[in-house]
C-alpha positions in Angstrom: -23.5 -57.6 92.7 -22.5 -56.0 95.9 -20.1 -53.2 95.0 -21.1 -49.7 95.8 -19.4 -48.5 92.6 -19.9 -50.4 89.4 -17.2 -51.1 86.8 -18.8 -51.9 83.4 -16.2 -52.8 80.7 -17.5 -51.8 77.2 -16.9 -54.6 74.7 -16.7 -51.9 72.0 -12.9 -52.1 72.5 -12.7 -55.9 73.0 -11.0 -58.3 70.6 -14.0 -59.8 68.9 -12.0 -62.8 67.7 -11.7 -63.6 71.4 -14.9 -62.1 72.8 -15.8 -65.1 75.0 -12.3 -65.1 76.6 -12.4 -61.3 77.0 -15.7 -61.3 78.8 -14.6 -64.2 81.1 -11.4 -62.3 81.9 -13.5 -59.3 82.9 -15.7 -61.4 85.1 -12.8 -63.1 86.8 -11.2 -59.7 87.4 -14.2 -58.3 89.2 -16.2 -56.5 86.6 -19.8 -55.8 87.7 -21.6 -55.4 84.4 -20.8 -55.9 80.7 -21.6 -52.8 78.7 -22.8 -53.3 75.1 -22.8 -50.3 72.8 -25.4 -50.6 70.0 -25.0 -48.1 67.1 -27.0 -47.8 63.9 -24.9 -45.5 61.7 -27.6 -42.9 61.8 -27.9 -41.5 65.2 -24.1 -42.0 65.6 -21.5 -42.3 62.8 -20.7 -46.0 63.4 -22.3 -49.4 63.0 -21.9 -52.0 65.8 -23.6 -54.9 67.3 -27.2 -56.1 67.5 -29.4 -58.6 69.5 -27.3 -61.5 68.2 -24.2 -60.2 70.1 -26.2 -59.6 73.2 -27.5 -63.2 73.0 -23.9 -64.4 72.6 -22.8 -62.4 75.6 -25.6 -63.9 77.7 -24.4 -67.4 76.9 -20.9 -66.5 78.1 -21.7 -64.7 81.4 -24.2 -64.3 84.1 -23.1 -60.7 84.7 -25.8 -58.0 84.0 -25.7 -56.9 80.4 -25.9 -53.1 80.3 -27.2 -52.4 76.7 -26.8 -48.8 75.5 -29.0 -48.2 72.4 -27.4 -45.4 70.4 -30.0 -45.8 67.7 -32.9 -44.0 66.1 -36.4 -45.2 67.1 -35.1 -47.6 69.8 -38.7 -48.6 70.7 -38.7 -50.8 67.6 -36.0 -53.1 69.1 -36.7 -53.2 72.8 -38.3 -56.6 72.7 -35.6 -58.1 70.6 -32.8 -57.0 72.9 -34.8 -58.0 76.0 -35.3 -61.5 74.6 -31.6 -61.7 73.7 -30.8 -61.3 77.4 -30.3 -57.6 78.1 -30.5 -56.8 81.8 -31.0 -53.1 81.2 -31.8 -51.0 78.2 -30.7 -47.4 78.0 -32.1 -45.0 75.5 -31.2 -41.5 74.5 -33.3 -38.4 75.3 -32.4 -37.2 71.8 -34.0 -40.2 70.0 -37.2 -40.7 72.0 -40.1 -38.3 71.4 -42.2 -40.5 73.7 -39.5 -41.1 76.3 -41.9 -41.6 79.2 -43.6 -44.4 77.3 -40.4 -45.9 76.1 -39.0 -46.2 79.7 -42.3 -47.8 80.8 -42.1 -50.3 77.9 -38.5 -51.2 78.9 -39.7 -52.0 82.4 -42.6 -54.0 81.2 -40.1 -56.3 79.4 -38.4 -57.0 82.7 -35.4 -54.9 82.1 -33.9 -52.0 84.0 -34.8 -48.7 82.3 -32.0 -46.2 81.6 -31.9 -42.8 80.0 -28.8 -41.1 78.4 -27.7 -37.5 77.7 -25.2 -36.6 75.0 -22.7 -33.8 76.0 -24.6 -31.1 74.2 -28.1 -31.9 75.7 -29.2 -29.8 78.7 -29.5 -31.8 81.9 -33.0 -30.3 82.3 -34.2 -32.6 79.5 -34.2 -35.4 82.0 -36.5 -33.7 84.5 -39.9 -35.3 83.5 -38.6 -38.9 83.5 -36.1 -39.1 86.3 -38.6 -40.8 88.6 -38.9 -43.6 86.1 -35.2 -44.2 85.5 -33.3 -47.1 87.1 -30.1 -45.6 85.5 -29.0 -42.3 84.2 -26.1 -42.2 81.8 -24.1 -39.1 81.2 -21.9 -39.3 78.1 -18.5 -37.8 78.7 -17.5 -38.1 75.0 -19.5 -37.4 71.8 -20.7 -40.9 71.0 -19.8 -43.0 68.0 -16.4 -44.4 68.5 -14.2 -45.9 71.3 -11.4 -43.5 72.4 -13.2 -40.2 71.8 -12.0 -37.0 73.3 -13.1 -36.6 76.9 -15.5 -33.6 77.5 -14.2 -31.9 80.7 -17.6 -30.2 81.3 -18.9 -33.7 82.1 -17.9 -33.4 85.8 -20.3 -30.5 86.3 -23.0 -32.3 84.4 -22.7 -35.4 86.5 -22.8 -33.3 89.7 -26.0 -31.6 88.4 -27.7 -35.0 87.7 -26.6 -36.2 91.1 -28.3 -33.2 92.7 -31.5 -33.8 90.8 -31.6 -37.5 91.6 -31.0 -36.8 95.3 -33.7 -34.2 95.3 -36.3 -36.8 94.4 -34.8 -39.6 96.5 -33.9 -41.7 93.5 -31.8 -44.8 93.9 -30.9 -44.9 90.2 -27.4 -45.7 89.2 -25.6 -42.6 87.8 -23.4 -43.9 85.1 -20.7 -42.1 83.0 -19.3 -43.3 79.7 -16.4 -41.9 77.7 -12.7 -41.5 78.3 -12.9 -43.0 81.8 -9.5 -44.0 83.2 -7.7 -44.2 86.6 -6.8 -40.5 86.3 -10.3 -39.1 86.1 -12.5 -41.8 87.7 -11.9 -40.5 91.2 -13.2 -37.0 90.3 -16.2 -38.6 88.6 -16.9 -40.5 91.8 -16.6 -37.3 93.8 -19.0 -35.6 91.3 -21.6 -38.3 92.1 -21.2 -41.1 89.6 -21.7 -44.6 90.8 -21.2 -46.6 87.6 -18.3 -46.3 85.2 -18.1 -47.5 81.7 -14.6 -48.1 80.4 -13.5 -49.4 77.1 -9.9 -48.4 76.2 -8.8 -48.3 79.8 -9.8 -51.9 80.2 -9.3 -53.7 76.9 -6.3 -51.7 75.7 -4.4 -51.6 79.0 -0.7 -52.4 78.2 -0.7 -55.0 81.0 -3.9 -56.6 80.1 -7.7 -56.5 80.8 -7.5 -57.7 84.4 -4.9 -55.1 85.3 -7.0 -52.4 83.6 -10.0 -53.3 85.8 -7.9 -53.4 88.9 -6.4 -50.0 88.2 -9.9 -48.5 88.0 -11.1 -50.2 91.1 -8.0 -49.1 93.0 -8.5 -45.5 91.9 -12.0 -45.6 93.3 -10.9 -47.1 96.6 -8.2 -44.5 97.1 -10.9 -41.8 97.0 -13.0 -43.6 99.6 -10.0 -43.9 102.0 -8.8 -40.3 101.9 
């Protein structure tokens, strides 16, 4: 993966009756990662996929699998997801009382360690673990369902996280997830994000998945050539 900016389609909006085809289309269209949203119906009001789906995705693609654990007590499932083929495991500040240890455990399993902030959680909650993070994910919707309402304050929150990462010389990816589309991805890039999760903008694009990915990539490129 050589792109400076990562496009990570979230299969939450994919057609699961054609999941293999959907993932292969993303890969052929230039997606960098495949984002897998895991929800437990407790931490967020929805139930989605588990290690079995991650294992299925791993058989389909060699792209990194960016696994986002929106679940309570994620430490119980780290090994299962790692064995299933996750490339990175991202956990929420809000669900991990022993966050420092959880990130270390993720790394010990051979996965990239990521940490997530919900829209209502202060950026300062990251301070003690930023040096451990390979990825920081800022949620730009309240999590639970694809197509949630974009939280406009997210631009400032991304900029604040970027400032803190730069201050410690971190090379972590700064990812944003929720309502990302060609109209706002440029501003997110300018705010400091380097990885962009997109669900509806990719899988529900009226001209198809490949066009959705291209539209996002083109929007980023236009920012870079101003």
